[in-house]
C-alpha positions as CSV (number, residue, x, y, z in Angstrom):
1,M,0.0,0.0,0.0
2,T,2.7,2.4,-0.9
3,S,1.8,5.8,-2.5
4,K,3.6,9.0,-3.4
5,P,5.4,10.1,-0.2
6,S,4.1,13.2,1.5
7,I,6.4,15.9,2.9
8,G,6.0,14.5,6.4
9,Q,7.0,11.0,5.2
10,S,10.0,12.3,3.3
11,L,11.2,14.2,6.5
12,L,10.7,11.1,8.7
13,C,12.7,9.0,6.2
14,L,15.5,11.5,5.8
15,P,17.5,10.4,8.9
16,G,17.5,6.8,7.7
17,K,18.5,7.8,4.2
18,L,21.4,9.9,5.5
19,I,22.5,7.3,8.0
20,S,22.5,4.6,5.3
21,W,25.7,6.2,4.0
22,L,27.4,5.0,7.3
23,I,27.5,1.5,5.8
24,L,30.8,2.7,4.0
25,P,32.7,3.6,7.2
26,L,31.2,0.5,8.9
27,G,32.8,-1.7,6.2
28,L,36.1,0.1,6.5
29,S,36.2,-0.1,10.3
30,I,35.5,-3.9,10.1
31,I,38.4,-4.3,7.6
32,A,40.7,-2.1,9.7
33,S,39.9,-4.0,13.0
34,V,40.5,-7.4,11.4
35,V,43.8,-6.3,9.8
36,A,45.0,-4.7,13.1
37,A,44.0,-7.8,15.1
38,K,45.9,-10.0,12.6
39,L,49.0,-7.8,12.9
40,G,48.7,-7.6,16.7
41,I,48.2,-3.9,16.8
42,S,45.9,-2.6,19.6
43,T,46.4,1.1,19.3
44,L,46.0,2.6,15.8
45,V,46.4,6.3,16.6
46,D,47.4,7.9,19.9
47,W,46.8,11.7,19.9
48,G,47.4,12.1,23.6
49,V,44.5,14.5,24.1
50,R,41.1,13.5,25.3
51,L,38.6,14.0,22.5
52,P,34.8,13.6,22.8
53,V,33.5,10.1,22.1
54,F,36.9,8.7,21.1
55,G,38.9,9.4,24.2
56,T,42.7,9.7,24.0
57,A,43.4,7.2,21.3
58,L,41.9,5.2,18.4
59,T,42.1,1.5,19.3
60,V,40.8,-1.8,18.0
61,N,38.2,-1.7,20.7
62,S,37.2,1.8,19.5
63,L,36.6,0.4,16.0
64,V,34.5,-2.5,17.5
65,D,32.4,0.0,19.5
66,L,32.0,2.2,16.4
67,Q,30.7,-0.8,14.4
68,W,27.9,-1.5,16.8
69,Y,27.2,2.2,17.1
70,I,26.7,2.5,13.3
71,F,24.8,-0.8,13.1
72,A,22.4,0.3,15.8
73,L,21.8,3.7,14.0
74,I,21.2,1.9,10.7
75,V,18.7,-0.4,12.2
76,L,16.9,2.2,14.3
77,F,16.5,5.0,11.7
78,G,16.7,2.8,8.6
79,G,13.8,0.8,10.0
80,I,11.6,3.9,9.6
81,W,12.6,4.3,6.0
82,A,11.9,0.6,5.4
83,Y,8.5,1.0,7.1
84,F,7.3,3.7,4.8
85,E,8.7,1.9,1.7
86,D,6.7,-1.2,2.8
87,R,9.9,-3.3,2.9
88,H,9.6,-4.5,6.5
89,V,8.8,-8.1,7.4
90,T,5.1,-9.0,6.7
91,V,3.2,-12.3,6.8
92,D,2.7,-12.3,3.0
93,F,1.2,-15.8,2.8
94,M,-1.8,-14.6,4.8
95,A,-2.0,-11.1,3.2
96,L,-2.1,-12.5,-0.3
97,N,-5.5,-14.0,0.3
98,M,-7.0,-10.7,1.6
99,S,-8.5,-7.8,-0.3
100,R,-6.6,-4.5,-0.2
101,R,-9.3,-2.9,2.0
102,T,-8.8,-5.8,4.5
103,R,-5.1,-5.3,4.5
104,A,-5.5,-1.6,4.9
105,A,-7.8,-2.1,8.0
106,I,-5.2,-4.5,9.5
107,S,-2.5,-2.0,8.8
108,I,-4.4,0.8,10.6
109,F,-5.1,-1.4,13.6
110,G,-1.4,-2.4,13.8
111,D,-0.2,1.2,13.5
112,I,-2.5,2.6,16.2
113,F,-2.9,-0.3,18.7
114,L,0.3,-2.2,18.4
115,L,3.1,-0.1,16.9
116,L,2.2,3.3,18.5
117,P,2.0,1.9,22.1
118,L,5.3,0.1,21.7
119,C,6.9,3.3,20.5
120,I,5.5,5.2,23.6
121,V,6.9,2.6,26.0
122,M,10.3,2.5,24.3
123,G,10.4,6.3,24.1
124,W,9.6,6.6,27.8
125,Y,12.0,4.0,29.1
126,G,14.6,4.7,26.5
127,T,14.8,8.3,27.7
128,H,15.5,7.2,31.2
129,F,18.0,4.6,29.9
130,A,19.9,7.4,28.0
131,L,19.8,9.9,30.9
132,V,21.4,7.3,33.3
133,A,24.2,6.8,30.8
134,W,24.7,10.6,30.5
135,Q,24.7,11.2,34.2
136,T,27.1,8.4,35.0
137,G,29.4,9.2,32.0
138,E,29.0,5.6,30.8
139,G,31.6,4.5,28.3
140,S,34.0,1.7,27.5
141,I,36.5,0.7,30.2
142,Q,38.6,-1.2,27.7
143,G,39.9,1.6,25.5
144,G,36.7,1.9,23.4
145,L,34.4,4.8,22.8
146,T,33.6,6.9,25.8
147,A,30.1,8.2,25.2
148,H,27.6,5.3,25.3
149,W,24.9,7.9,26.1
150,L,25.1,9.0,22.5
151,I,24.0,5.7,21.0
152,K,21.5,5.1,23.9
153,G,20.0,8.5,23.2
154,A,19.3,7.4,19.7
155,L,16.9,4.7,21.0
156,P,14.1,7.1,22.3
157,V,14.6,9.5,19.4
158,S,14.2,6.8,16.8
159,F,11.1,5.3,18.5
160,V,9.5,8.8,18.8
161,L,10.0,9.2,15.1
162,L,8.7,5.7,14.5
163,G,5.6,6.5,16.6
164,I,5.0,9.7,14.6
165,S,5.5,7.6,11.4
166,A,2.8,5.2,12.6
167,I,0.3,8.0,13.0
168,V,1.2,9.5,9.6
169,H,1.0,6.1,7.9
170,A,-2.4,5.4,9.5
171,I,-3.8,8.7,8.4
172,S,-2.5,8.1,4.9
173,V,-4.1,4.7,4.7
174,I,-7.4,6.1,6.1
175,G,-7.3,8.7,3.4
176,Q,-6.8,6.1,0.7
177,L,-9.8,4.2,2.0
178,R,-12.0,7.2,2.1
179,R,-11.0,8.3,-1.5
180,G,-11.5,4.7,-2.8
181,D,-7.9,4.5,-4.1
182,L,-7.5,1.0,-3.0
183,D,-10.7,-0.1,-4.7
184,Q,-9.5,1.4,-8.0
185,V,-6.1,-0.3,-7.7
186,E,-7.7,-3.6,-6.9
187,T,-10.2,-3.4,-9.8
188,H,-7.4,-2.5,-12.2
189,H,-5.3,-5.4,-10.9
190,D,-8.2,-7.8,-11.4
191,H,-8.9,-6.4,-14.9
192,S,-5.3,-6.8,-15.9
193,L,-5.2,-10.3,-14.5
194,G,-8.3,-11.2,-16.4
195,T,-6.8,-9.9,-19.6
196,I,-3.7,-11.9,-19.2
197,T,-5.7,-15.0,-18.4
198,Q,-7.8,-14.4,-21.5
199,Q,-4.7,-13.9,-23.7
200,R,-3.1,-17.1,-22.4
201,A,-6.4,-19.0,-23.1
202,E,-6.5,-17.7,-26.7
203,Q,-2.8,-18.7,-27.2
204,S,-3.5,-22.2,-25.8
205,S,-6.5,-22.6,-28.2
206,Q,-4.4,-21.5,-31.2
207,T,-1.7,-24.0,-30.2
208,E,-4.2,-26.8,-30.0
209,L,-5.6,-25.9,-33.4
210,R,-2.2,-26.0,-35.0
211,N,-1.5,-29.3,-33.4
212,D,-4.7,-30.8,-34.7
213,S,-4.1,-29.6,-38.2
């Protein structure tokens, strides 16, 4: 049930689209950490001054931490993008036997009564989770990254955006139902399917006539 994205949908998808480019430094960091571990190098760069997030040096543990930082961001914000693109996991074998209106009704129910409450809970407890990390200065004690509050803070932010996305998506689907867009698409689909079936039947009949002659 994808349609032309609205301005709101485009803005909600924007963080995921931008963060998707982090797949490049993610791949490079994995290669660098593997090579460094193979060569027995633990500290890659030691700048001697404490920098935000990275601390006083770039180590193999820093790269490992950076990898799960990036992976978490891609999953959290990229999931919103996938949600609007309708590329998230769905139970297709059940949905294929349903009409578009039925699938739309189930989608609205899932958005409002399942996804939105989950986002509220995760946003509420995720905020407390991030604040504790901020107040305690939580970070790696093995030479990794020093600002775990940063990645933990992405948890409530992403779920707040996902909750807003659920509302926007539900409103969009309701609008399609009221305008009858889904009925038109379904009718067109059935007409096309019938045309294809008729063409195949005609081709089969012509083949049988040629064989008989």
